[in-house]
C-alpha positions in Angstrom: -23.9 -15.1 -7.3 -25.7 -13.8 -4.2 -23.8 -11.0 -2.3 -22.7 -12.1 1.0 -22.2 -9.9 3.9 -18.3 -10.9 3.5 -18.4 -9.1 0.1 -19.9 -6.1 1.9 -17.1 -6.1 3.9 -14.6 -6.3 1.1 -16.5 -3.4 -0.7 -16.2 -1.2 2.7 -12.4 -2.2 2.8 -12.0 -1.4 -0.9 -13.4 2.4 -0.3 -11.2 2.8 2.6 -7.9 1.4 0.3 -9.1 4.3 -2.1 -9.2 6.8 0.7 -5.9 6.1 1.6 -4.3 6.5 -1.5 -6.2 9.6 -2.4 -4.9 11.2 0.7 -1.2 9.7 -0.1 -0.9 10.7 -4.0 -2.5 14.3 -4.0 0.5 16.0 -2.6 2.8 14.7 -5.2 0.3 16.2 -7.6 0.3 19.6 -5.7 4.0 19.6 -4.9 4.8 22.6 -7.5 2.0 24.7 -5.8 2.6 23.8 -2.6 6.7 24.4 -2.9 5.9 28.0 -4.6 3.5 28.8 -1.7 5.9 27.9 1.3 9.3 28.5 -0.5 10.5 24.9 -0.4 13.4 23.4 -2.1 13.4 20.0 -4.0 15.4 18.7 -1.0 13.1 20.0 1.6 10.0 18.4 -0.7 11.8 15.3 -0.2 11.9 15.1 3.5 8.1 16.3 3.4 7.3 13.2 1.5 9.6 11.1 3.8 7.9 12.3 6.7 4.8 10.5 6.2 6.9 7.3 5.5 8.9 7.5 8.6 5.5 7.8 10.7 4.1 4.9 8.9 6.7 2.5 9.4 7.3 3.6 13.0 3.8 3.0 13.9 2.7 0.1 12.0 3.4 -2.6 14.3 2.0 -0.9 17.5 -1.1 -0.2 15.2 -1.3 -3.7 14.2 -0.7 -5.0 17.9 -3.7 -2.9 18.9 -6.0 -3.8 15.9 -5.3 -7.7 17.1 -6.2 -7.1 20.4 -9.0 -4.1 20.5 -10.7 -5.5 16.9 -10.5 -3.9 13.6 -13.8 -2.2 14.1 -12.8 0.5 16.6 -9.0 0.6 15.6 -9.9 1.7 11.9 -12.5 4.0 12.9 -9.9 5.9 15.1 -7.4 5.5 12.5 -9.1 7.1 9.7 -10.4 9.9 12.0 -6.7 10.7 12.7 -5.2 10.7 9.3 -8.3 12.1 7.8 -7.8 15.2 10.5 -4.5 15.9 9.8 -5.3 15.7 5.7 -7.4 19.0 6.5 -4.7 20.3 9.3 -2.6 20.1 5.7 -4.3 23.2 4.8 -3.0 25.3 7.5 0.5 24.6 6.7 2.8 27.7 6.7 6.4 26.5 6.5 8.7 23.7 5.8 8.5 22.5 9.8 4.8 22.5 9.8 4.3 20.7 6.8 6.7 17.6 7.8 5.2 17.5 11.4 1.5 17.4 9.8 2.9 15.0 7.1 4.2 12.7 9.9 1.2 12.8 12.4 -0.8 12.0 9.0 1.4 9.3 8.5 0.8 7.9 12.2 -3.2 7.7 11.2 -2.6 5.5 8.0 -0.1 3.2 9.6 -2.8 1.1 11.2 -4.9 0.6 8.1 -3.6 -1.9 5.8 -2.2 -4.1 8.9 -6.1 -3.8 10.3 -7.5 -4.8 7.1 -5.5 -8.4 7.4 -6.7 -8.7 10.5 -10.3 -8.1 9.0 -9.7 -10.6 6.3 -8.3 -13.1 8.6 -11.3 -13.1 10.5 -14.0 -12.6 7.4 -12.2 -14.3 4.4 -12.1 -18.3 3.7 -8.4 -19.3 3.0 -8.8 -19.8 -0.8 -10.4 -16.7 -1.5 -7.3 -14.3 0.1 -5.4 -13.9 -2.8 -8.5 -12.7 -5.0 -9.5 -10.5 -2.3 -6.3 -8.9 -1.4 -6.1 -8.1 -5.4 -9.4 -6.5 -5.3 -8.3 -4.7 -2.0 -5.6 -3.1 -3.8 -6.7 -2.4 -7.4 -9.7 -0.4 -5.3 -6.1 1.6 -4.2 -4.5 1.7 -7.0 -7.6 2.7 -9.2 -8.0 5.9 -6.9 -4.6 6.5 -7.0 -4.1 6.6 -10.7 -7.3 8.6 -10.9 -6.2 11.3 -8.4 -4.0 13.4 -10.7 -6.7 13.8 -12.9 -9.2 14.4 -10.4 -6.5 16.8 -8.5 -5.8 18.7 -11.9 -9.4 19.3 -12.4 -10.3 20.4 -9.0 -7.2 22.9 -8.9 -8.8 24.7 -11.7 -11.6 26.1 -8.9 -9.7 25.4 -5.6 -6.8 26.3 -3.9 -4.4 23.4 -2.9 -5.3 24.0 0.7 -8.9 23.5 0.1 -8.4 20.4 -2.1 -7.0 18.9 1.3 -10.0 19.7 3.2 -12.2 17.9 0.8 -10.1 14.8 0.9 -9.8 14.6 4.6 -13.9 15.2 5.2 -14.3 11.6 2.7 -12.5 9.7 5.4 -14.1 10.9 8.2 -17.4 9.9 6.6 -16.0 6.4 6.1 -15.0 6.2 9.4 -18.4 6.7 11.0 -20.2 4.5 8.5 -17.6 1.6 9.3 -17.7 1.8 13.0 -21.9 2.0 12.7 -22.0 -1.3 10.5 -18.9 -3.3 10.8 -18.3 -6.0 13.6 -14.9 -7.7 14.1 -16.2 -11.4 14.2 -18.9 -12.9 11.5 -21.2 -14.4 13.9 -21.7 -11.0 15.8 -23.1 -9.4 12.8 -26.9 -9.2 12.7 -27.0 -9.6 8.6 -24.5 -12.7 8.7 -26.4 -16.0 8.2 -25.7 -19.1 10.0 -24.7 -20.8 6.4 -22.2 -17.9 5.9 -21.0 -17.7 9.6 -20.4 -21.6 9.7 -18.6 -21.6 6.4 -16.3 -18.5 7.0 -15.2 -20.1 10.6 -14.5 -23.5 8.8 -12.7 -22.3 5.8 -10.8 -19.1 7.5 -7.8 -21.1 8.6 -7.6 -20.0 12.2 -6.8 -22.1 15.0 -9.4 -22.8 17.8 -7.1 -21.7 20.7 -5.6 -18.5 21.6 -2.1 -18.4 21.7 -0.8 -15.4 23.0 3.1 -16.3 22.5 2.5 -16.3 18.6 2.0 -12.9 18.6 5.2 -11.9 20.0 8.1 -10.1 18.3 10.6 -13.6 18.9 7.7 -15.8 17.3 7.2 -13.3 14.5 11.3 -13.1 13.5 11.4 -16.6 14.3 9.4 -17.6 11.0 11.8 -17.7 8.2 9.6 -16.4 5.6 9.2 -13.1 7.3 12.5 -11.7 6.7 12.4 -12.4 2.7 8.5 -10.9 3.0 10.2 -7.7 4.4 12.9 -7.5 1.6 10.5 -7.4 -0.9 8.1 -5.1 0.7 11.0 -2.5 1.0 11.6 -2.8 -3.1 7.7 -2.3 -3.5 7.5 0.7 -1.4 10.5 2.4 -2.5 9.2 1.9 -6.1 5.8 2.9 -4.6 6.7 6.6 -3.3 8.7 7.2 -6.4 5.5 6.9 -8.5 3.5 9.0 -6.2 6.2 11.7 -5.5 8.9 12.2 -8.0 7.2 11.0 -11.2 5.4 13.8 -12.0 8.4 16.3 -11.9 10.2 13.5 -13.6 7.8 13.8 -16.4 7.7 17.7 -16.9 11.5 18.3 -15.9 13.5 15.4 -17.7 10.7 14.6 -20.5 9.1 18.0 -21.1 5.7 16.7 -20.9 2.9 19.1 -19.8 -0.8 19.3 -19.4 -3.5 16.1 -19.8 -0.7 14.2 -21.1 1.3 14.8 -17.8 -1.6 14.2 -15.7 -2.5 10.9 -17.7 1.1 9.5 -17.1 1.5 10.8 -13.7 -1.4 8.3 -12.7 -0.6 5.9 -15.3 1.6 3.6 -13.0 -1.5 3.2 -10.8 -4.0 2.7 -13.3 -2.0 0.0 -14.9 -1.8 -1.2 -11.1 -5.5 -2.0 -11.2 -5.3 -4.5 -13.8 -1.8 -5.9 -12.1 -3.5 -6.5 -8.5 -6.5 -8.4 -10.3 -4.3 -10.5 -12.1 -1.9 -11.2 -9.1 -4.7 -12.0 -6.8 -6.9 -14.1 -8.9 -4.1 -15.7 -11.0 -1.9 -16.7 -8.0 -5.4 -18.2 -6.6 -6.3 -20.3 -9.6 -2.3 -21.2 -10.4 -2.3 -22.7 -7.1 -4.7 -25.2 -7.3 -2.4 -26.6 -10.0 1.1 -26.4 -8.8 0.3 -25.6 -5.2 0.0 -22.3 -3.0 3.9 -21.9 -2.5 5.0 -22.3 -6.0 2.0 -20.1 -7.4 2.8 -17.3 -4.9 6.6 -17.5 -5.8 5.7 -17.5 -9.4 4.3 -14.0 -9.3 6.8 -12.8 -7.0 9.5 -13.3 -8.9 7.9 -12.9 -12.3 6.8 -9.3 -11.3 9.8 -8.0 -10.0 12.0 -9.5 -13.1 9.5 -7.6 -15.4 9.3 -4.3 -13.2 13.1 -4.3 -13.1 13.2 -4.7 -17.1 10.7 -2.1 -17.4 12.3 0.6 -15.6 15.3 -0.4 -17.2 14.4 0.3 -20.5 12.8 3.8 -19.4 16.2 4.7 -19.1 17.4 3.9 -22.5 14.5 5.7 -24.8 14.4 8.8 -26.3 10.8 9.4 -26.2 9.2 10.9 -23.1 5.9 9.4 -23.7 7.5 5.7 -24.2 9.7 6.4 -21.0 6.6 7.4 -19.0 4.7 4.3 -20.6 7.6 1.7 -19.5 7.6 3.3 -15.9 4.3 2.7 -15.7 4.2 -0.7 -16.9 7.5 -1.6 -14.9 5.6 0.0 -11.6 2.5 -1.9 -12.5 4.2 -5.4 -12.8 6.1 -4.8 -9.4 2.4 -4.8 -8.0 1.6 -8.3 -9.2 3.4 -9.4 -6.2 1.1 -7.4 -3.6 -1.9 -9.5 -3.4 0.4 -12.7 -3.0 2.8 -10.9 -0.6 -0.2 -9.7 1.7 -2.0 -13.0 1.4 0.8 -14.7 2.4 1.4 -12.5 5.5 -2.3 -13.2 6.5 -2.1 -16.9 5.9 1.7 -17.1 8.0 0.2 -15.1 10.9 -3.1 -16.9 11.4 -4.6 -15.2 14.5 -1.9 -12.7 14.6 -2.1 -11.7 10.9 -2.1 -7.8 12.0 1.4 -8.0 13.7 2.8 -10.1 10.9 1.5 -7.5 7.9 2.4 -4.9 10.3 5.8 -6.4 10.8 6.3 -6.8 6.8 4.4 -3.2 5.8 6.5 -1.5 8.5 10.2 -2.9 7.4 8.9 -2.4 3.8 8.2 1.2 4.5 12.1 1.7 5.2 12.0 1.9 1.3 9.3 4.7 1.4 11.5 6.7 3.8 14.4 6.7 1.7 13.0 6.7 -1.6 12.1 10.4 -1.8 15.2 12.1 -0.5 17.5 9.7 -2.4 16.0 10.4 -5.5 15.9 14.3 -4.7 20.1 13.9 -3.5 20.8 12.1 -6.4 19.1 14.5 -9.0 20.7 17.6 -7.1 24.0 16.1 -7.0 24.2 14.8 -10.8 21.4 16.4 -12.6 20.5 13.1 -14.1 17.2 11.8 -13.9 18.2 8.3 -15.1 20.6 7.6 -12.1 17.5 6.9 -9.5 15.5 4.7 -12.1 18.7 2.5 -12.4 18.6 2.3 -8.6 15.2 0.9 -8.7 15.7 -1.4 -11.3 18.5 -2.8 -9.2 16.1 -2.8 -6.1 13.1 -4.4 -7.9 15.9 -7.6 -9.3 16.9 -8.2 -5.2 13.2 -8.1 -4.7 12.8 -11.3 -7.4 15.6 -13.2 -5.5 13.8 -12.8 -2.1 10.8 -14.2 -3.3 12.4 -17.4 -3.6 12.9 -17.8 0.1 9.1 -17.1 0.8 6.8 -19.9 1.9 2.9 -19.2 2.5 2.9 -22.6 4.4 4.8 -21.7 7.3 3.0 -20.2 10.5 4.0 -18.0 13.3 2.1 -20.2 15.5 4.4 -23.2 14.6 7.7 -20.9 15.2 6.6 -20.2 18.9 6.1 -23.3 19.6 9.6 -24.5 18.2 
């Protein structure tokens, strides 16, 4: 198959996805060294983890609004430079307060990343390819996140934790420079896009030919019925994801007594398996849609993914083997990611010209789950000494998300709601 310019755009965004997870995941792997160096308790580390999610939630929609109006070329370049800078500044943290502030500012930078990518896809990717492309995007993120524990463990053998943050931050800064130099917001403005590819994209991307500014308002977004259940399922996904990248390594070592290479591998396994789940959810939902329709196909992966996720996490609390518990948690986490590509593709479809704001709204509300996840786990374990309790809570949240998918309809449009 001929490599089109839009495929290069996807490759660029995959690299971005990998960098976002590289920078998010490393702190969970390094938390033991950070806690010892800065004298931090489990509760304090929980709030440090949560500081990122608070900023990510608070600035997601404003950043998406900015991207919808100023374009993803400029906004993504600035956002990546901001978070990469604060990734490097993490190396200068000296106590609990400084770490909270730095992680909050880091979260502001990352807040606009994925909604801005949604805007990119609304302009560059044909409607019938979006499930697959979203799956590829998330696969890049999760593959990087899954490999990060192994990479960090290897780097920690010859670098202090502070230097690791500096190295990871520099990678993001390099991406931002290359992106701004090469990318253009509209296919017709990119000198490498042929007339045939330009016309094909513009004819099949599903955007209206008129600019309806009212459709991007808060009122029009929330008047669209499918947005609320999209937000509910996003809450569940974020809640589980933040457990995997923050407390899972500690759970495996403290509750299950796993150490060494096995510990590093199991710590990254949920995201490694998510690589396969992302591709399956994206490509699978697109293929199934040709047989049973877009609405039913997306719901099938949403409902099924979360039911399997709840079952996997619940079974992990019932087994005595630490390895089996880690494996079941990884399988459950990966099943929850079967829903990511269908959810984000739905947000792009529903949002139309305002895909950034719609995806940002879903992502922002979803991040409430990320805000609560780390401190809730820390408080539950400190109060009860029982690591199974937070896992049972997570299984219940996944079950609720499965029900929420029954109310999601990708055929609804923000523009139609604005005109109602």
